[in-house]
C-alpha positions as CSV (number, residue, x, y, z in Angstrom):
1,M,0.0,0.3,0.5
2,I,1.4,3.8,-1.0
3,P,1.4,5.1,2.0
4,H,-1.5,8.6,1.9
5,D,0.9,12.2,1.2
6,P,-1.3,14.6,2.8
7,T,0.3,17.2,0.3
8,L,-0.9,16.1,-2.8
9,N,-4.3,16.6,-4.6
10,L,-5.5,19.0,-1.6
11,P,-8.2,20.6,-3.4
12,S,-8.4,23.8,-4.1
13,L,-11.7,25.8,-2.9
14,E,-13.6,29.1,-3.8
15,S,-15.9,29.5,-1.3
16,A,-17.4,32.0,-3.7
17,G,-21.3,31.6,-3.9
18,A,-20.7,29.2,-1.7
19,T,-24.5,27.8,-0.6
20,P,-25.0,28.2,3.6
21,V,-24.1,24.5,4.3
22,M,-21.2,24.2,1.2
23,A,-19.5,27.6,2.8
24,Q,-19.8,26.1,5.9
25,F,-17.7,23.1,4.7
26,F,-14.7,25.4,3.0
27,E,-14.3,27.2,5.9
28,A,-14.5,23.3,8.2
29,K,-11.8,22.2,5.3
30,A,-10.0,25.3,5.7
31,R,-9.1,24.5,9.0
32,Q,-8.0,21.1,8.4
33,P,-6.7,21.1,4.9
34,D,-4.9,18.5,5.1
35,A,-7.3,16.3,6.5
36,L,-10.7,14.4,4.7
37,V,-13.6,16.6,7.0
38,F,-16.2,13.7,8.2
39,F,-19.3,16.7,7.6
40,R,-22.0,15.3,9.3
41,M,-26.1,16.2,7.6
42,G,-28.4,14.9,9.7
43,D,-27.4,10.6,9.8
44,F,-24.7,11.0,7.6
45,Y,-20.7,12.2,7.3
46,E,-20.5,13.8,4.1
47,L,-17.9,14.4,1.8
48,F,-16.8,16.7,-0.8
49,F,-14.4,17.5,-3.5
50,E,-10.9,15.6,-3.5
51,D,-12.0,14.8,-0.5
52,A,-14.8,12.6,-1.6
53,R,-12.5,11.4,-4.3
54,Q,-9.8,10.0,-2.3
55,A,-12.7,8.7,0.6
56,S,-14.5,6.3,-2.3
57,V,-11.2,5.0,-3.7
58,A,-9.5,3.7,-0.4
59,L,-13.6,2.4,1.3
60,G,-15.1,1.3,-1.5
61,I,-17.7,3.4,-2.0
62,T,-19.4,5.5,-4.3
63,L,-19.1,8.6,-5.2
64,T,-22.4,10.8,-6.2
65,A,-22.9,14.5,-6.4
66,R,-24.5,16.9,-4.6
67,G,-25.7,19.8,-6.5
68,S,-22.9,22.0,-7.9
69,H,-20.7,25.1,-7.2
70,G,-18.6,27.0,-10.1
71,G,-20.5,25.3,-12.7
72,A,-19.3,22.0,-12.1
73,P,-21.0,19.0,-10.0
74,I,-20.0,19.0,-6.9
75,P,-18.0,15.4,-5.7
76,M,-19.8,13.0,-3.1
77,C,-19.7,10.7,-0.8
78,G,-21.1,9.4,2.8
79,V,-21.3,6.8,5.5
80,P,-24.4,6.2,7.9
81,V,-23.4,7.9,10.8
82,H,-24.4,4.3,12.6
83,A,-21.3,2.6,10.7
84,A,-19.0,5.5,11.1
85,E,-16.1,3.4,13.0
86,A,-15.7,1.2,10.8
87,Y,-15.4,3.8,7.8
88,L,-13.1,5.6,10.0
89,A,-10.5,2.8,11.5
90,K,-10.2,1.8,7.2
91,L,-9.3,4.9,6.2
92,I,-7.0,6.0,9.5
93,R,-5.4,2.7,8.6
94,G,-5.1,3.7,4.8
95,G,-3.3,6.5,6.7
96,F,-5.3,8.8,5.5
97,K,-6.3,11.8,8.7
98,V,-9.9,12.7,9.7
99,A,-11.6,16.3,11.0
100,V,-15.3,15.4,12.3
101,C,-17.3,17.7,11.6
102,E,-20.0,17.8,13.6
103,Q,-23.8,19.4,13.9
104,M,-23.2,21.2,17.2
105,E,-27.2,21.5,17.0
106,N,-30.8,19.9,15.9
107,P,-31.9,21.2,13.6
108,A,-35.5,21.9,15.6
109,D,-33.3,25.1,17.6
110,A,-31.8,26.3,14.4
111,K,-34.9,27.5,13.0
112,K,-35.5,28.8,15.7
113,R,-33.1,31.6,14.9
114,G,-35.0,31.9,11.4
115,S,-36.5,30.1,8.4
116,K,-33.5,30.3,6.4
117,S,-30.2,29.5,9.7
118,I,-29.3,26.1,9.6
119,V,-27.6,23.4,11.0
120,H,-24.8,24.7,13.6
121,R,-21.7,22.2,13.1
122,D,-17.9,22.9,14.3
123,V,-14.8,20.2,13.7
124,T,-14.9,17.6,17.3
125,R,-12.3,15.6,16.3
126,V,-9.3,15.2,14.0
127,V,-7.8,11.9,13.8
128,T,-4.7,10.7,12.8
129,P,-3.0,6.9,12.2
130,G,-0.1,8.0,14.9
131,T,-2.6,8.6,17.8
132,L,-5.5,6.5,17.8
133,T,-6.2,6.0,21.9
134,E,-9.5,4.5,20.3
135,E,-10.2,0.4,20.6
136,G,-12.7,-0.2,18.0
137,L,-9.9,2.1,15.5
138,L,-6.7,0.2,17.4
139,D,-5.3,-2.6,15.5
140,A,-5.0,-5.8,18.1
141,R,-2.3,-7.4,16.5
142,G,0.0,-4.9,17.0
143,A,1.4,-1.3,18.9
144,N,0.6,1.9,17.3
145,R,4.1,4.2,17.1
146,L,3.7,7.8,16.8
147,A,7.0,9.2,16.2
148,A,9.0,12.6,15.3
149,V,11.7,13.0,13.9
150,A,14.2,16.0,14.7
151,W,17.3,17.1,12.9
152,R,20.8,19.0,14.6
153,A,24.4,18.7,13.0
154,G,24.1,16.1,10.7
155,T,22.5,13.4,13.1
156,A,18.7,12.4,13.9
157,A,17.0,12.5,16.7
158,V,14.3,9.9,17.1
159,A,11.2,10.1,20.0
160,S,8.1,7.0,19.7
161,V,5.8,7.0,21.6
162,E,3.1,3.5,21.7
163,L,0.0,6.1,23.2
164,S,-2.4,2.1,24.1
165,T,1.2,1.4,26.5
166,G,2.9,4.2,27.0
167,E,6.4,3.0,26.3
168,V,9.3,5.6,25.1
169,E,11.4,5.4,22.9
170,V,14.4,8.1,22.3
171,W,17.8,7.9,21.0
172,A,20.1,9.0,17.9
173,V,20.9,8.0,14.4
174,T,22.8,9.0,11.4
175,R,21.1,10.6,8.0
176,D,22.1,6.6,6.7
177,G,20.6,5.1,10.0
178,L,17.4,6.8,9.6
179,A,15.2,5.2,7.0
180,S,15.9,1.8,8.7
181,A,15.4,3.4,12.8
182,L,12.3,4.3,11.7
183,A,11.8,1.6,9.3
184,A,12.1,-1.3,13.0
185,L,9.8,0.9,14.5
186,G,6.8,1.1,11.9
187,P,5.4,4.4,12.8
188,S,1.7,4.9,12.3
189,E,2.8,8.9,12.1
190,I,5.6,10.4,12.2
191,L,6.3,14.1,13.3
192,V,8.6,16.3,11.0
193,P,9.6,19.3,10.9
194,D,8.3,20.9,7.9
195,R,11.8,23.3,7.0
196,L,13.4,19.4,5.9
197,F,10.6,18.6,3.5
198,A,13.0,21.0,1.4
199,E,15.2,18.4,1.1
200,E,14.3,15.9,-1.8
201,G,16.3,12.8,-1.0
202,L,14.9,13.1,3.0
203,N,11.2,13.8,1.8
204,L,12.1,10.9,-0.7
205,M,13.7,8.9,2.8
206,L,10.5,9.7,5.2
207,R,7.3,8.5,2.8
208,S,9.3,5.5,1.9
209,V,9.0,4.5,5.7
210,G,4.9,3.5,5.6
211,G,2.9,5.4,8.6
212,L,1.3,8.6,7.7
213,V,4.1,11.8,7.1
214,Q,3.0,15.0,9.3
215,P,4.8,18.3,9.4
216,M,5.2,19.7,12.0
217,P,7.2,23.6,12.6
218,S,10.1,24.0,12.6
219,A,10.5,25.2,16.2
220,L,8.6,23.1,17.6
221,A,11.9,20.3,17.6
222,E,14.3,23.5,18.5
223,P,15.2,22.4,21.9
224,G,14.4,26.0,24.1
225,A,11.3,25.8,22.1
226,A,10.2,22.0,24.0
227,E,12.1,23.3,26.8
228,A,9.2,26.2,26.8
229,G,6.1,23.5,25.3
């Protein structure tokens, strides 16, 4: 399986002229641009645009359309709320990041604000492969590790935590040994300072070891910032 790369094929979304509901989706997507947005609409979580295209392939579900935007049909697919955890688990195992955008009120309450008011929605949960703690989403057959990489003076520092047990490992490796160290860990997710993605060879190596590769601000990998945090 080729790991999902959240930096590829992100939808180019322009919210001008959007319906109120689609404007809500655009707002949620802008806040979580590298995640698939599970957008709650009644009894279903719907996905739109490129999110829908990717999810329909990964989940083996039908890609349909809802209305139009910018003169073109809006790609859409959806999963029932009562079965969402199973679909979410499959996406997470496939290396995707998912943001769950929930309805924060019922339609009756929304209508009290006016007949054209829509249900308020907000992102309540962001799930990535390395941050799972829910038993229903974890793979009982193996460990679920979150790894982080820092780089200084030609040496990589690697830290890993197995969230279900709390086991922590930290060590230093050379550039040539980084790929094998990460491969041996088999992390579900790797946090990497964003400046390292500018090095093409290192970027390709990180994406070859498996797991979701997540960029983080380089300042967070600096010792001073870590101590302050």
